[in-house]
C-alpha positions in Angstrom: 25.5 -8.3 -30.6 25.1 -10.8 -28.6 26.9 -12.8 -26.8 26.5 -16.9 -25.0 27.2 -16.2 -21.5 29.0 -20.2 -21.4 30.9 -18.7 -24.3 31.9 -15.8 -22.1 32.5 -17.6 -19.2 34.2 -20.7 -20.5 36.7 -18.5 -22.9 37.3 -15.7 -20.0 40.9 -15.0 -19.0 40.8 -15.9 -15.2 38.9 -18.1 -15.5 41.3 -21.9 -14.9 40.5 -24.8 -17.2 43.1 -27.6 -15.0 41.1 -30.2 -14.2 40.6 -31.1 -10.2 42.2 -34.1 -10.9 45.3 -32.7 -11.7 45.4 -30.5 -8.9 43.1 -31.5 -5.6 43.7 -27.2 -5.0 41.7 -26.6 -8.2 37.9 -26.6 -8.6 36.5 -28.3 -11.6 35.0 -26.4 -14.1 31.5 -27.1 -15.2 31.7 -28.5 -19.5 29.8 -26.2 -21.4 27.0 -28.8 -22.2 26.5 -28.5 -17.9 26.4 -24.7 -18.4 24.2 -24.6 -21.8 21.2 -27.3 -19.9 21.8 -25.0 -16.1 21.2 -21.7 -18.8 18.6 -23.4 -20.5 16.7 -24.6 -17.2 16.9 -21.4 -14.8 15.4 -19.7 -18.6 12.2 -22.0 -18.2 11.7 -20.9 -14.2 12.1 -17.3 -14.5 9.3 -18.1 -17.4 6.9 -19.9 -14.9 7.5 -18.0 -12.7 5.9 -14.6 -14.9 2.8 -17.1 -16.2 2.6 -17.8 -12.7 2.4 -13.6 -12.2 0.2 -13.2 -14.8 -2.1 -15.9 -14.4 -2.5 -15.1 -10.5 -2.7 -11.5 -11.6 -5.3 -11.3 -13.8 -7.6 -13.5 -11.1 -7.3 -11.2 -8.5 -8.1 -7.9 -10.4 -11.5 -7.6 -9.5 -9.8 -8.1 -6.0 -7.6 -5.6 -6.1 -9.8 -2.8 -7.2 -12.0 -3.6 -3.7 -8.9 -4.4 -1.8 -7.7 -0.7 -2.9 -10.7 0.7 -1.5 -11.0 -0.2 1.8 -8.8 2.7 3.1 -10.3 5.0 1.2 -14.0 4.2 2.2 -11.9 3.6 6.5 -10.6 7.3 6.1 -14.5 8.3 5.0 -16.6 6.7 7.8 -14.7 6.1 10.6 -14.2 9.4 12.8 -11.8 8.1 15.9 -12.9 11.2 18.0 -16.5 10.3 19.2 -16.3 12.0 22.4 -18.6 15.1 20.5 -21.6 13.5 20.9 -21.6 12.5 25.0 -22.3 15.0 27.7 -18.9 15.6 29.4 -20.4 15.8 33.1 -22.2 12.2 31.9 -19.8 10.7 34.4 -18.6 13.2 37.1 -21.6 11.9 39.6 -20.3 9.9 42.2 -23.5 7.4 42.0 -23.7 7.1 38.4 -19.8 6.1 38.6 -21.3 3.3 40.9 -23.7 2.6 38.6 -21.4 2.1 36.0 -18.9 -0.2 37.8 -21.9 -2.2 39.0 -23.0 -2.2 35.6 -19.7 -3.6 34.4 -19.0 -6.0 37.9 -23.2 -8.0 37.0 -21.9 -8.5 33.1 -19.1 -10.0 34.3 -20.9 -12.5 36.5 -22.8 -13.3 33.8 -19.6 -13.8 31.1 -18.4 -16.5 33.8 -15.0 -14.2 34.2 -15.7 -14.1 37.9 -12.1 -13.7 39.1 -12.2 -10.1 37.1 -14.8 -9.4 38.8 -14.0 -10.0 42.0 -10.5 -7.8 41.2 -12.9 -4.8 40.1 -14.9 -5.2 43.0 -11.3 -4.4 45.1 -10.4 -1.1 43.0 -13.1 0.8 42.2 -14.9 -0.2 45.9 -17.9 -1.4 44.3 -19.3 -4.3 47.1 -21.6 -6.1 45.7 -23.7 -8.1 47.6 -23.6 -12.4 47.6 -27.0 -12.6 47.7 -26.9 -10.9 43.9 -23.5 -13.1 42.9 -24.3 -16.4 44.3 -27.5 -16.7 41.0 -24.3 -16.3 38.2 -22.2 -18.5 40.2 -24.4 -20.9 40.6 -25.7 -20.6 36.5 -22.2 -20.5 35.3 -21.4 -24.2 36.7 -24.3 -25.3 34.7 -23.8 -23.9 31.6 -19.8 -24.8 32.0 -21.2 -28.4 33.1 -23.6 -28.5 29.5 -20.2 -27.2 27.6 -19.2 -30.3 28.8 -21.8 -31.7 27.8 -22.5 -33.5 31.0 -26.7 -32.7 32.3 -26.4 -33.5 35.4 -26.0 -30.9 37.5 -28.6 -29.2 34.4 -30.9 -31.8 35.6 -30.4 -31.5 39.1 -31.7 -27.4 39.3 -34.7 -27.7 36.7 -36.2 -31.0 39.3 -35.5 -28.7 41.6 -37.6 -25.6 40.2 -39.4 -27.7 37.8 -42.4 -26.2 39.6 -41.8 -22.4 38.9 -40.9 -23.9 35.3 -44.1 -25.5 34.7 -45.8 -21.5 35.5 -43.4 -20.3 33.2 -44.6 -22.9 30.2 -40.8 -24.1 29.9 -40.0 -27.6 28.1 -36.3 -27.5 29.8 -37.0 -30.6 31.7 -38.1 -32.5 29.2 -35.5 -31.6 26.5 -33.1 -32.2 29.2 -34.4 -35.8 30.1 -34.5 -35.9 26.0 -31.3 -35.5 25.7 -30.1 -37.9 28.0 -32.2 -40.2 26.5 -30.2 -39.6 23.1 -27.2 -40.4 24.8 -27.8 -43.4 25.7 -28.7 -44.8 22.2 -25.6 -43.4 21.3 -24.2 -46.4 23.7 -25.4 -48.7 21.1 -27.6 -52.0 22.4 -25.8 -52.2 24.8 -27.4 -49.3 26.6 -30.4 -50.0 26.1 -31.6 -51.9 29.2 -30.5 -48.4 31.0 -32.4 -46.6 28.0 -35.9 -48.4 28.5 -35.2 -47.4 32.1 -35.0 -43.3 31.7 -38.3 -43.7 29.7 -40.0 -43.4 33.0 -39.2 -39.9 33.0 -40.6 -38.9 29.8 -44.0 -39.8 32.5 -45.0 -36.4 33.9 -44.9 -34.7 30.4 -46.8 -37.4 27.8 -49.5 -34.7 27.6 -47.2 -31.2 26.3 -44.7 -33.6 23.6 -46.3 -37.1 23.0 -44.8 -37.0 19.7 -41.3 -36.3 21.0 -41.8 -39.2 23.1 -43.2 -41.8 20.5 -39.9 -40.3 17.8 -37.1 -41.2 21.1 -39.0 -44.8 21.6 -39.3 -45.6 18.2 -35.8 -44.9 17.5 -35.4 -48.3 20.1 -36.4 -50.6 17.5 -33.0 -49.6 15.3 -30.7 -49.5 17.9 -29.1 -52.7 17.2 -27.8 -51.6 13.6 -26.9 -47.7 14.8 -29.2 -44.9 15.2 -27.0 -42.9 12.3 -27.8 -45.6 10.2 -31.7 -45.6 10.6 -35.2 -43.3 9.4 -34.2 -41.8 13.6 -30.5 -39.9 12.7 -31.6 -36.6 13.6 -31.8 -37.6 16.7 -28.2 -37.3 16.3 -28.0 -33.6 15.2 -24.5 -32.1 17.4 -26.4 -28.4 17.4 -28.9 -29.6 20.3 -26.7 -28.7 23.4 -26.2 -25.2 22.2 -29.2 -24.9 21.8 -30.5 -26.9 25.7 -27.8 -23.4 26.6 -29.6 -20.5 25.2 -32.8 -22.9 26.2 -30.8 -23.1 30.0 -29.9 -19.5 29.7 -33.5 -17.8 28.8 -35.5 -20.1 31.3 -32.8 -19.9 34.7 -33.1 -15.5 33.8 -36.2 -15.6 33.5 -36.5 -17.4 37.0 -34.4 -14.4 38.4 -36.1 -11.6 36.8 -32.9 -10.6 34.3 -33.0 -10.2 30.8 -30.6 -13.4 28.9 -29.0 -10.1 27.5 -27.2 -8.1 30.5 -27.6 -4.1 30.3 -24.2 -3.5 29.5 -24.1 -5.6 26.2 -27.2 -3.7 24.8 -26.3 -1.0 26.4 -22.6 -0.9 23.9 -25.0 -2.7 20.6 -27.6 0.0 21.3 -25.0 2.8 21.2 -23.1 1.0 18.2 -26.5 1.5 16.1 -27.4 5.3 17.3 -23.3 6.4 16.7 -23.3 7.0 12.8 -26.8 8.9 13.4 -25.3 11.2 16.4 -22.1 11.8 14.5 -24.5 13.0 11.4 -26.2 15.1 13.5 -23.0 16.4 15.5 -21.6 17.8 11.8 -24.9 19.4 11.2 -24.6 21.3 14.8 -21.0 22.3 13.6 -21.7 23.3 10.4 -24.6 25.9 12.4 -23.3 26.7 15.4 -25.4 25.4 17.9 -23.1 23.1 19.7 -25.1 23.0 22.9 -27.8 21.8 21.6 -28.1 18.9 23.9 -24.8 18.8 25.8 -26.3 21.4 28.0 -29.6 18.6 28.1 -31.0 15.4 29.5 -32.8 13.9 26.3 -31.5 13.6 22.7 -33.1 16.7 20.1 -33.9 14.0 18.0 -35.3 10.5 18.0 -33.4 7.7 17.0 -34.4 3.9 16.0 -32.8 1.3 17.0 -35.6 -1.0 16.4 -38.4 -3.6 17.7 -35.3 -4.9 19.8 -34.4 -3.0 22.1 -38.4 -1.3 22.7 -38.3 -1.9 26.7 -40.0 0.6 27.7 -44.0 2.1 26.1 -43.0 5.9 25.2 -45.9 8.5 24.8 -45.0 11.8 23.3 -47.0 14.4 23.1 -48.6 14.9 19.8 -49.4 19.1 20.9 -45.6 19.9 22.3 -43.6 16.7 20.4 -42.1 16.0 24.4 -41.8 13.1 25.4 -43.8 12.2 28.7 -42.3 12.4 31.5 -43.1 11.8 36.0 -42.8 16.0 36.1 -44.8 16.2 32.6 -47.3 12.7 32.5 -49.4 11.9 30.3 -53.4 13.1 31.1 -56.0 11.4 29.3 -59.1 14.2 28.7 -62.3 13.7 28.5 -63.2 12.5 25.1 -60.3 10.1 24.7 -57.1 11.8 23.6 -54.1 11.8 24.9 -51.8 15.3 25.7 -49.2 15.6 28.5 -50.0 18.0 31.0 -47.5 20.8 29.8 -50.1 21.2 26.8 -52.9 20.7 29.0 -52.3 23.8 31.6 -51.1 25.4 28.0 -54.5 25.3 25.9 -56.2 26.1 29.0 -57.6 29.5 28.9 -60.3 30.3 32.1 -60.8 27.7 33.3 -61.7 26.1 30.3 -60.0 23.5 28.2 -60.9 22.6 24.2 -59.3 19.5 22.6 -57.3 20.7 20.5 -58.4 17.1 18.4 -62.1 17.9 18.6 -63.6 20.8 19.7 -65.6 19.7 23.0 -65.5 21.7 25.4 -63.9 20.6 29.5 -63.3 21.3 32.8 -59.4 20.5 33.0 -59.5 19.0 36.4 -61.4 16.1 35.2 -58.4 14.9 33.0 -57.2 11.8 34.0 -53.3 10.6 34.8 -52.0 7.3 32.8 -49.6 5.0 33.6 -47.8 3.4 31.5 
């Protein structure tokens, strides 16, 4: 029932058993022993492969369950159609399209994509004043130098704007000098004299950064043996270059009256946080067949919490009408100190008198004063 494959091969009538030495045109035939060894080797390889596959399958058994759920999770949570949560006429106005293009151009300038920004200006017809463009050109030039570990452009800029930086209580110039001093320490004992001479730049900052200056000067004692082999090796940490880039960006934007992050990136991040909530609202609206709840209004029907990171302006909502105040409906402070909206004040006025909805104090509506946040 079970024939040896090697025996079958050797006894097959089509196999020519003549040796190659007797007939050069006839291929040599493997001996029974050679084929037996080959068969055993192949069987062992198949066994090893099967054991390896089983071992990998058992090791990744837990992962298979998670991977199989990924597709279902994507189908359940990902909705490719998000246009239903946006007002259809939001970009119909040429003025709004212009604002959007200017916001994108500003973002490209902030990211250093100057050529892309110029092409967008030409194709969209947006005209950007050179006074707006120039600060971003200088900022990106200095940041590019810092990424190449070249401190000279940043130091020149910091010295030029020293007084304005001091008014902001900024430590940028000191940290730039500190980083340059550390780069001299990296050069070893050959830079000892130059490092001592450069330490004179720390004099204007002695009062505010005395402890840091003492540490820098103390490191000179170990310069001959190498700072990396001394208690001051923390001075050579590589993350200082990334830190100085962040500090420069923050302080430079503060001097220019700009936020550290571009308005486009902030809006995009806020939209990503708000989108899941909006999608859930969309489903509820579709179920209740009231699709025009917000598509014809300037604000959303509910409040979406984006976290304190996205708090930029003070907002007041009338506790009576539950509406956010605006320029046409500003907040009004009553004599008793409570604040309501102007619309609520007008609705609560009766016969020329107003009774506070929180305390029973009766007062004249004309005595209410508008509040500015």
